[in-house]
N, C-alpha and C positions, 0 to 999 in steps of 0.2 A: 351234647356239644361235639362229641366224636362224629356223630352222624352228619352234623352240620358241616364239619371240616371235610369229610369225605365226599359229600354230595355237591359241593360248590367249588368254584375255582377262583383264581385271582388273576388280574391283569389280562383279561380278555380271552381266557381259555377255560375249558371245563376242568373237571377233576383230573389231576395228573395221572397218566397211565391209561387214559381212555383211548379207544380205537380211533385211528385217523380216518376222517370222513372227507374224501376227495371232493365230493360235490359241495359240501358245506364250506370247505376251504376255498374253492374257486369262487363261490358266491359272495365271499367277504369283500367289501369295497376296497380295502387296502391291498388285497391280493390282485385285484384287477388293475389298480393303479401301479402296482409293482411291475406287473407284466407290461403295461403300457410304457413305463419308464425304461424298462429293459429294451423294448422295441425301438423307442425313440433314440436311445443311445447308440443302438446298432445302426440306425438310419444315418445319424450324424457322422459316425465313424466311417461308414461306407461311402457317403457322399463326398466327404473331404478327401479321404485317402485315395479314392478311385478317380475323381474328376476335379479335385481341388488344386491340381498343379498343371499349369499351362505355360506355353511359350509362344512368342511371335514366330511367324514363318521364317524370319531371318535369324532365329536363335536356336540353339541346341539345348541349352540348360532350361529346365522348367522352374517356374516360380509359383508362389502361392497365388491363387486367384483373387484373394482378398488383398488388393492393393500391393501385391508382391511382398506382403508382410509374412515372413515365414513363421513368426511367433503366433499369428492368428491360426494358421493351419495346424501347427504343432499343438496349440491349445485345444482345438476342436478334436483332433485325433486322440490326444492323450486323455482328455476328459471323457470322450465317448467310450474309449476302451475301459477306463477305470470305472465309469458308471455302469457299464455292461456287467463287469465282474461284481461290482457292489450289489447290483440288483439280484444276481444269481445267489450271492452269499446270503442276503437277507430273505430271499425266498426259501432257501434251505433252513434258515433259522425259524421262519414261520411254520414250516412243516414240523420241526423238532420242538417248537415252543410248548405244545400241550404235554410233552413228556417231562418237562422241567417241573420237579416237585417242590423245589425251594422257592419261597416267596421272594427272598433276596435275589436269587438268580433271575427270576422272572422280572423283577424290577430293573435289574441291570440290563437285561435284554431289551426291555421297552425303552429305557433311557438311551441305550446305544442306537436303537432304531430312530428315535426322535432326533437325536443329535446328528445322525447321518442324513436324515431327511432335510434338516435345516442347512447342513453343509452343502449338499448337492443343489438345493434350491438356490443358494447364494452363488455357487460356482456356475450354474447355468445362467443366472442373471448376468454375471460378469461376462460369460461367453457370448450371450446374446448381444450385449452392448458392444463388445469387441468386434464380433463378426459384422454386425449391422453397420457400425461406423466405418470399418475398413472397406466394406462393400460399397458404401455410399461414396467414398472418396477415391475409389478405384478409377484409373484412367482408361477410357475406351481404347486408346492407342496400344495399351498393353495386351488387349484381347480383341484384335480386329475381327476375328472369326466368331466371336461371341460363344466361345466354347465353355461348357461347364456352368452356364448361368443358372439353369434349373437346379442343379445340384447345390450351388451356392445358396440360392434362395431357400431350398429345402432345409439346408443345415441351419440357416438363420431361424426359419419358422419352427423347426423342431427343438431348437435351443430355447426358444420362447415358451413353447408348450411344456417343456421339461421342468420349467420353474414351478408350474402348478401341479404336475404329476408327482413331483417329489415333495411338494409342500402339502402333504396330507396330514391328518390328525393322528393321534395316538392309536395304533391298531387295537389296543385293548378295548376301545369303544365299539368295536364291531360285535362284541359278544352280547348275547341277550341278557346275561346276568354277570355282573362283575362284583368283586368284593374289594372294598377299600383296603389299602395296605394297613391302616390303623386298626383293622379288625383283628389282626393277628399280632402276637408278640414277635419280637425280632428273631427269635430262634426257632419259631414254629416251622414245621414241615407240613405241606398241604395234605400228605397222605399218612402222616404219622398217627397211628391209632391212639397213642398216648399223649399226643400233643394237645396243649391247652391254649386257647386264644386269650386275648386281653379283655374279652367281654366280661363285664361285671353286672350283677343284678342291682338295679337301682333301689335305694332305700327310701326314696321319696314317699312321704305319706305314711311311714311306719311310726307308730307311737312308741316312745321309749317308756321306761318304767316309772317316770316321775308322776304319772297320773294314776298309778295303781294297775296299769296293764303291763303284762310281761312282754318284753321285746322279742320278736320272733325273727330268726335269721333264715334266709332262703338260700 
């Protein structure tokens, strides 16, 4: 049983304490999606912050390109910067994840990842709807020179794409071999030599002593 615990991992990673393999890490699907989400958030932030504020020739003050709705630009810039930081944070967690020896801590990390993914998928859905609606109702008179149009459309498009890049499955499914949480007792440590799992030998088919045979325990 000790060999079993030391040779296998739980929640999408190998045995705790194993060497970090950069190539394997990069090839994992959720790592690629994480990097794409990071890039998309950077694009959205850059497009709106750099070209999302315009003014008419007879004006000095600049307004948001999305129907002059400052909330729309603020939302895109704020969510873009926070999603950028969140992507970097969870990338760091992915790198550190194989070093986590506790099954409980691994479970918390996976649940936090899944929760964050659902949150950002929802926030980018809201962002896409907001930007698309405000762009549609924008008045041409407010932008006679047609400035920033490509940047506005790019922000809308990448907001839409971000819904799906964040809405990925549990990263533990990337591993070739995973161990269900129920295979270990709540206090077990993956690398504890003396740890014992909750696995029990089945007694199905063992004859008891009622028929003259002595019951054998395994």
